[in-house]
C-alpha positions as CSV (number, residue, x, y, z in Angstrom):
1,M,120.5,118.2,99.3
2,K,116.6,118.8,99.4
3,T,115.9,122.3,101.4
4,R,112.4,122.0,101.3
5,V,110.3,119.4,103.4
6,E,106.8,119.7,103.6
7,T,103.6,118.8,106.0
8,P,100.9,117.4,103.9
9,Q,97.7,119.6,105.0
10,S,93.9,119.5,104.1
11,R,91.9,122.8,104.4
12,C,88.8,122.3,104.4
13,D,85.5,122.7,106.9
14,V,85.6,119.7,110.0
15,G,83.5,119.2,113.2
16,F,83.7,116.0,115.8
17,A,81.2,114.0,118.1
18,R,81.6,111.6,120.2
19,A,78.7,109.3,122.0
20,D,78.6,106.5,124.8
21,I,77.6,103.2,122.4
22,T,78.5,100.1,125.7
23,P,76.0,97.7,125.0
24,P,74.4,96.5,128.3
25,V,76.0,94.2,130.2
26,G,74.9,90.3,129.7
27,I,74.8,90.9,126.1
28,Y,75.9,88.1,124.2
29,H,79.7,88.8,123.9
30,R,81.5,85.4,123.1
31,M,84.3,86.6,120.4
32,W,86.3,83.7,120.3
33,G,85.9,79.9,119.9
34,A,88.2,79.1,122.3
35,A,85.8,80.9,125.0
36,L,83.7,79.3,127.9
37,H,80.7,82.1,128.4
38,D,78.4,83.2,126.6
39,R,77.0,86.9,128.1
40,A,79.2,90.0,129.0
41,T,79.4,90.7,133.0
42,G,80.8,93.7,133.0
43,V,82.7,97.1,131.4
44,H,86.7,97.4,131.2
45,R,86.4,100.6,129.5
46,P,83.5,102.1,127.2
47,L,82.5,101.5,124.0
48,T,82.5,104.6,121.7
49,A,81.5,106.2,118.1
50,T,83.2,108.9,117.5
51,A,81.8,111.2,114.2
52,M,84.3,113.1,112.5
53,Y,82.8,115.6,109.7
54,L,84.9,116.7,106.8
55,E,83.0,119.7,104.5
56,Q,85.2,121.2,101.2
57,R,85.2,125.4,101.5
58,D,82.6,126.1,98.8
59,G,80.9,123.0,100.4
60,S,80.5,120.7,97.3
61,G,82.1,118.4,99.2
62,R,81.3,116.2,102.0
63,L,82.8,113.3,104.0
64,L,81.3,111.7,106.9
65,V,83.6,109.4,109.2
66,V,82.2,106.9,112.0
67,G,84.3,105.1,113.9
68,L,83.1,102.7,116.1
69,D,84.4,100.3,118.8
70,H,82.8,97.0,117.1
71,C,84.4,94.0,115.8
72,I,82.2,92.8,113.0
73,L,79.1,94.9,111.9
74,D,76.7,92.5,109.4
75,G,76.6,94.7,106.2
76,A,73.0,94.9,106.4
77,E,73.7,97.1,109.4
78,I,75.8,99.6,108.5
79,E,73.8,99.9,105.5
80,N,71.4,100.8,107.3
81,I,73.1,103.6,110.2
82,R,74.8,104.7,106.5
83,T,71.1,105.3,105.3
84,G,69.8,106.4,108.0
85,I,71.7,109.7,108.4
86,A,69.5,112.6,106.5
87,G,71.2,115.0,103.8
88,M,73.9,112.9,103.3
89,A,74.4,110.6,100.3
90,P,75.6,106.6,101.6
91,S,78.7,107.8,99.3
92,D,79.9,110.3,101.7
93,I,79.8,107.9,104.6
94,A,82.6,105.6,106.0
95,V,81.8,103.6,109.1
96,S,85.5,101.8,110.4
97,L,85.3,99.7,112.9
98,S,88.1,99.8,115.2
99,H,87.9,95.9,114.9
100,T,88.4,95.2,118.3
101,H,87.7,91.8,119.9
102,G,86.1,92.6,123.3
103,S,83.0,93.9,122.0
104,G,81.8,91.0,121.0
105,W,79.7,89.9,118.1
106,M,76.4,92.0,117.5
107,S,74.8,89.9,114.7
108,R,71.0,89.4,115.1
109,T,72.0,85.3,113.6
110,R,73.3,85.4,117.1
111,S,70.1,86.3,118.6
112,S,68.4,83.2,120.5
113,L,71.8,82.7,122.3
114,P,72.1,84.0,125.7
115,G,72.2,87.6,125.7
116,G,70.9,87.4,122.5
117,D,68.0,88.8,122.9
118,L,69.9,92.4,123.6
119,I,71.4,92.5,120.2
120,A,68.2,93.2,118.0
121,P,67.0,96.4,120.3
122,Y,71.3,97.7,120.8
123,L,71.4,97.1,116.9
124,D,68.6,99.3,116.5
125,R,69.7,102.0,118.9
126,L,73.0,102.0,117.2
127,V,71.5,103.6,114.1
128,E,69.5,106.0,115.8
129,V,72.1,107.0,117.9
130,C,74.9,107.7,114.9
131,V,72.5,109.3,112.9
132,A,72.8,112.0,116.1
133,L,76.1,112.1,116.5
134,A,76.1,112.8,112.1
135,K,74.1,116.0,113.3
136,E,75.9,116.8,115.8
137,A,79.4,116.7,113.9
138,A,77.9,118.3,111.2
139,G,76.4,121.4,113.1
140,R,80.3,121.8,115.2
141,V,82.1,122.3,112.0
142,R,84.7,125.5,112.1
143,P,87.1,126.2,109.0
144,A,90.5,124.5,110.2
145,T,93.2,123.1,108.9
146,I,94.6,119.4,108.9
147,L,98.0,118.5,109.4
148,Y,99.9,114.9,108.8
149,G,102.6,113.5,110.4
150,Y,104.6,109.9,111.2
151,A,104.9,108.1,114.3
152,R,107.0,104.3,114.9
153,C,105.3,101.9,117.3
154,S,106.9,97.8,118.0
155,L,103.2,97.3,119.0
156,A,102.0,95.0,116.3
157,A,104.2,92.0,115.5
158,H,103.3,89.6,112.4
159,R,101.3,86.7,113.1
160,D,101.4,84.2,110.7
161,T,103.4,81.8,112.8
162,W,105.2,78.3,111.9
163,D,105.5,76.0,114.9
164,E,108.0,73.6,114.4
165,T,107.3,71.3,116.9
166,A,103.8,71.0,116.0
167,K,104.4,71.1,112.4
168,Q,101.7,73.9,111.2
169,F,100.7,77.6,111.0
170,V,99.7,79.1,114.4
171,C,98.4,82.8,114.2
172,G,101.0,84.4,117.2
173,F,103.5,86.8,117.6
174,N,106.4,85.9,114.8
175,T,109.8,87.1,116.4
176,E,111.2,87.0,112.6
177,G,108.4,88.1,110.4
178,A,107.7,91.5,109.1
179,A,105.6,94.2,111.3
180,D,104.0,97.2,109.9
181,D,104.9,100.2,112.2
182,T,103.9,103.6,110.8
183,V,101.3,105.5,113.4
184,L,99.9,107.9,110.5
185,V,98.7,110.8,112.7
186,A,96.5,113.7,111.6
187,K,95.5,117.0,113.8
188,V,92.8,119.3,112.9
189,V,93.8,122.4,113.7
190,A,91.0,125.9,114.0
191,D,92.3,128.6,112.1
192,G,92.3,131.5,113.7
193,T,92.7,130.6,116.7
194,G,95.4,127.8,116.8
195,D,92.9,125.2,119.2
196,T,92.8,121.2,118.3
197,L,89.2,120.3,117.2
198,G,90.3,116.9,117.1
199,T,92.7,114.0,116.3
200,V,93.7,110.7,113.9
201,V,95.1,108.1,115.2
202,N,95.7,105.0,112.5
203,Y,97.7,102.4,113.0
204,A,97.5,98.5,111.8
205,C,97.4,96.2,114.5
206,H,94.3,93.9,115.5
207,P,92.8,94.5,119.0
208,T,93.5,91.5,120.7
209,T,94.7,91.4,123.0
210,L,92.0,90.6,125.3
211,A,90.8,87.0,123.9
212,W,88.8,84.4,125.2
213,E,89.5,84.9,129.2
214,N,87.7,88.3,128.7
215,T,84.5,87.9,129.8
216,L,84.3,92.0,129.7
217,L,82.4,94.4,127.1
218,S,86.7,96.4,125.9
219,P,87.6,98.6,123.0
220,D,90.5,97.0,123.6
221,Y,93.7,98.7,123.3
222,V,92.1,101.4,121.5
223,G,90.4,102.6,125.1
224,A,93.4,103.8,126.9
225,M,95.1,105.0,123.5
226,R,92.3,107.5,123.1
227,E,93.0,108.4,126.7
228,V,96.7,109.0,126.4
229,I,95.8,111.4,123.4
230,E,92.6,113.1,124.6
231,A,94.1,114.2,128.0
232,S,96.7,115.8,126.2
233,T,94.3,117.9,123.6
234,S,91.2,118.4,125.6
235,A,89.5,116.9,121.7
236,P,88.1,113.9,119.9
237,C,90.6,111.2,118.7
238,L,89.3,109.0,116.4
239,F,91.0,105.7,115.7
240,I,91.3,104.3,112.4
241,Q,92.1,100.6,111.6
242,G,95.0,100.1,109.1
243,A,95.6,96.6,106.8
244,S,96.2,94.5,109.7
245,G,95.4,90.9,108.3
246,D,98.6,89.4,109.1
247,L,99.1,92.1,112.3
248,G,98.5,92.1,115.9
249,P,100.2,92.8,119.1
250,R,103.2,90.8,120.8
251,D,101.4,91.0,124.0
252,G,97.5,89.0,122.6
253,Y,95.3,86.5,123.7
254,V,95.0,87.3,127.7
255,G,92.6,87.9,130.3
256,D,94.7,90.8,131.7
257,T,92.8,94.3,131.1
258,R,95.9,96.0,132.3
259,V,98.0,94.2,129.4
260,A,94.9,96.3,126.9
261,D,95.8,99.6,128.8
262,R,99.9,99.0,128.5
263,N,99.4,98.7,124.5
264,G,97.7,101.4,124.1
265,R,99.2,103.9,126.2
266,Q,102.5,102.9,123.9
267,L,100.4,103.5,121.2
268,G,98.8,106.7,122.2
269,F,102.5,108.6,123.7
270,A,103.6,107.6,120.2
271,A,101.3,109.4,118.3
272,L,101.6,112.1,120.5
273,S,105.1,112.5,119.4
274,A,104.9,112.6,116.1
275,M,101.9,115.0,116.8
276,E,104.4,117.5,119.0
277,A,106.5,117.4,115.7
278,L,103.6,119.1,113.8
279,P,104.7,122.9,112.7
280,V,102.4,125.2,112.4
281,P,99.3,125.4,109.8
282,N,100.4,126.8,106.2
283,T,104.5,126.4,106.6
284,A,106.6,124.4,104.7
285,F,110.3,123.8,107.0
286,E,113.2,125.4,104.8
287,Y,116.1,125.8,104.4
288,A,117.6,129.6,105.3
289,G,121.5,129.2,105.0
290,P,124.6,129.4,106.9
291,V,125.7,131.7,109.7
292,V,129.0,131.7,111.1
293,S,129.5,130.9,114.5
294,G,131.8,128.5,116.3
295,A,130.9,125.9,113.0
296,I,129.1,127.1,110.2
297,L,126.0,126.4,111.0
298,G,122.7,125.2,108.5
299,T,120.0,127.3,109.0
300,W,116.3,125.7,108.8
301,K,112.7,128.3,109.0
302,H,108.9,127.4,108.8
303,R,108.0,129.3,106.4
304,T,104.6,130.5,105.4
305,V,103.3,128.2,102.4
306,T,102.1,130.4,99.1
307,D,98.5,130.7,98.1
308,A,98.5,128.2,95.5
309,E,100.3,125.8,97.9
310,Q,97.4,126.7,99.7
311,K,94.8,126.3,97.4
312,K,96.2,122.8,96.5
313,F,95.9,122.0,100.5
314,A,91.5,123.0,100.1
315,A,91.9,120.6,96.9
316,W,88.9,117.8,97.0
317,D,87.8,115.2,94.9
318,A,86.5,111.8,95.7
319,R,85.6,108.6,94.1
320,Q,84.1,104.6,94.2
321,V,85.5,101.6,92.2
322,V,84.3,98.1,92.6
323,V,86.9,95.3,91.6
324,Q,85.7,92.2,90.9
325,L,87.2,89.8,93.1
326,P,87.1,86.1,91.4
327,Y,86.1,83.2,94.2
328,R,88.6,80.2,95.3
329,L,87.8,77.7,93.3
330,S,88.2,75.5,97.0
331,L,85.3,77.5,98.1
332,P,83.6,75.4,100.8
333,T,79.5,74.3,100.1
334,V,76.8,75.7,102.6
335,E,76.1,71.5,103.0
336,A,79.1,70.6,103.8
337,T,80.2,73.2,106.5
338,K,76.4,71.8,108.0
339,A,77.9,68.7,108.1
340,E,80.2,69.2,110.1
341,L,79.1,72.0,112.4
342,A,76.7,69.3,113.3
343,K,79.8,67.0,114.4
344,W,80.7,69.1,116.9
345,D,77.6,69.7,118.4
346,L,77.9,66.3,118.5
347,E,81.4,66.2,119.7
348,E,80.5,68.3,122.5
349,A,77.8,67.0,123.7
350,S,80.1,63.5,124.6
351,A,82.6,66.3,126.1
352,R,80.3,67.5,128.4
353,K,79.1,64.4,129.5
354,A,82.5,63.7,130.4
355,N,83.0,66.7,132.4
356,D,85.6,67.2,129.9
357,E,86.1,71.5,130.2
358,A,89.5,70.8,127.3
359,R,87.9,69.0,125.4
360,V,84.3,70.8,125.4
361,S,86.3,74.3,124.5
362,K,87.9,73.1,121.5
363,C,84.5,71.2,120.3
364,R,82.7,74.5,120.5
365,A,85.6,76.5,119.1
366,L,85.2,74.3,115.9
367,A,82.1,74.7,115.6
368,E,81.7,78.6,116.0
369,Q,84.4,78.2,113.0
370,M,82.1,76.4,111.4
371,T,78.5,78.7,112.2
372,R,81.2,81.7,110.7
373,Q,81.5,79.8,107.7
374,L,78.3,79.7,107.2
375,T,77.7,83.2,107.9
376,R,80.7,84.1,105.6
377,L,79.3,82.0,103.0
378,A,75.7,82.9,103.2
379,S,77.1,86.9,102.8
380,M,78.4,86.0,99.8
381,P,76.7,87.7,96.4
382,P,75.9,84.4,93.3
383,G,78.7,84.5,90.5
384,K,82.0,84.1,90.2
385,A,83.7,86.8,91.8
386,Y,82.9,89.7,94.6
387,P,82.2,92.8,94.1
388,Y,84.6,94.7,96.6
389,R,83.9,98.1,97.1
390,I,86.6,100.9,97.2
391,A,85.9,104.5,98.3
392,L,88.7,107.3,98.1
393,S,88.2,110.6,98.8
394,R,90.8,113.2,97.8
395,V,90.9,116.0,100.7
396,G,94.1,119.0,100.1
397,G,97.4,116.7,100.8
398,A,95.6,113.6,101.8
399,V,93.8,110.8,100.4
400,W,91.5,107.9,102.3
401,V,90.6,105.0,101.5
402,F,87.8,103.2,102.5
403,C,88.1,99.4,102.0
404,P,86.0,96.7,103.4
405,G,87.5,93.1,105.1
406,E,90.7,92.8,106.8
407,L,93.6,93.6,104.3
408,Y,97.4,91.7,104.8
409,Q,100.1,94.9,105.8
410,V,101.0,94.6,102.0
411,F,98.5,96.8,100.7
412,Q,99.8,99.7,102.5
413,T,102.7,99.5,102.7
414,T,103.3,99.7,99.3
415,L,100.3,102.4,98.3
416,R,102.6,104.1,100.9
417,A,105.8,103.1,99.1
418,R,104.7,104.4,96.5
419,F,103.0,107.6,97.0
420,P,105.4,108.9,100.0
421,D,104.7,112.5,99.6
422,V,100.1,111.7,100.2
423,A,99.2,111.0,103.7
424,L,97.4,108.0,102.9
425,V,94.4,107.0,105.6
426,I,94.1,103.7,105.1
427,S,90.2,102.8,106.4
428,T,89.9,98.5,106.5
429,V,87.0,96.7,108.0
430,T,84.6,100.2,107.0
431,N,81.1,99.3,105.5
432,D,81.4,95.9,105.8
433,W,83.4,93.4,107.1
434,Q,82.6,90.9,104.1
435,P,84.9,89.3,101.9
436,G,87.0,88.9,105.0
437,Y,90.4,88.6,104.9
438,L,92.4,89.6,102.1
439,P,95.7,87.7,102.1
440,S,98.7,88.0,100.2
441,A,98.9,85.9,97.4
442,S,102.0,83.7,98.5
443,S,100.2,83.0,102.3
444,Y,97.9,80.8,100.6
445,D,98.3,76.9,100.9
446,Y,100.3,76.6,103.5
447,G,97.9,76.2,106.3
448,I,97.2,79.7,107.5
449,Y,94.6,80.9,109.0
450,Q,93.5,84.0,107.7
451,E,93.9,82.1,104.5
452,I,92.4,79.3,105.0
453,I,89.0,81.0,105.0
454,A,89.8,83.3,102.8
455,A,86.5,83.6,100.8
456,V,88.5,85.6,97.5
457,A,91.6,84.2,95.3
458,P,94.9,84.0,95.2
459,G,96.1,87.0,93.9
460,S,93.2,89.6,94.7
461,L,94.9,91.5,97.5
462,E,97.4,92.2,95.0
463,T,94.6,93.0,92.5
464,V,93.6,95.9,94.5
465,I,96.7,97.3,95.3
466,E,97.5,98.2,91.4
467,V,93.3,99.9,91.5
468,V,93.6,101.8,94.2
469,S,97.0,103.1,93.1
470,R,95.9,104.2,89.6
471,E,93.2,105.6,91.8
472,V,95.6,108.0,93.6
473,K,97.6,108.5,91.0
474,A,94.5,110.5,89.0
475,L,93.9,111.8,92.0
476,Q,96.2,113.9,91.8
477,E,96.8,114.4,88.4
């Protein structure tokens, strides 16, 4: 029998800061192809930026995580943030997006569209806010211990679904598909006082509760989740989006903000349950032997860990790795995509003349797909492979894994199965949203949306899993 249960912990200096980054009402908002509106008409909940600054006790290692309530930001915008933060190397900064689809598409390439004139000033201001936020978080550091724990939440569902009637795959609730329900939480406790300085919730689920009918700026379920946790802890909560390429809310694609809030509360209470189960810092739960009562009872006690173990909690290491992921052979061309876009623009004009709203919606959606495809193609570096950049940081008993793009859930389930004693914080849509989706190899050639638009070849995700596995193992040695 195992007679000792250890809680992964990190010892370092930590500071948090929070800012409101809600765009102005009237800004370009259309994120969904089926949407008939272009401008945001109001605000459901504020969009926020949350900064978490970590520093090794001797000052030799640093990590700044900036969580933004945005769906996607162009790589250049994220680099503007990372390079604009003074006193830190960009490699020590992770800009992680919650991936809320209620934030709108904040890209300068959309400046000519209704409300697009507000995008550039907003993005310029976003850099300023993030720079100030980083300074504020660094200025609030206190010696602390980070405790990691787990809960389960059924909010996320598998979303690659075969529609037998239509004889095609659709992106929606698959009642038979497996969905990772892991909620990883981190509670940052100030040394000495025991105050909660902040929390982290790492969960994999597309924030797609609100869809084309929603015209409000919204953090989706993430907003209500934070509200639940922050009401209990009186400290900022940083949300980290996990590997959710094939995961989305069971109840989603609606315009009712009450559904998004309900989804968020579900995740928030699950996360709180994990936080309540965490022990005091620098302890392990050990079997203390039998006690004779009415029965012979087996007792357990929380005991202070050794100095050597506390030293391991303060261990620090970081590394960057670039994986060359081959482009798929069937990657569409710019010329073919432009021709397809022109076709659907003409179809939309014809449908408008006929007052066929359903046809207008479909044509706009298909044209939007081609517009996004052009954006993806333009961002692909020349050559035969995409240079996929991964950052890893070991902080005591945890390893933070920062990945761009949208990875299928098998990425995190495989890593956590291989390293059960390590708290793995899996952060996707981080530092870039390209190369888009990384589906599992078995998902290719079935007409699944994520696979259709994937830029990299089958097997790319599996390659990334193996590379990251080797790096995590090396960080533990």
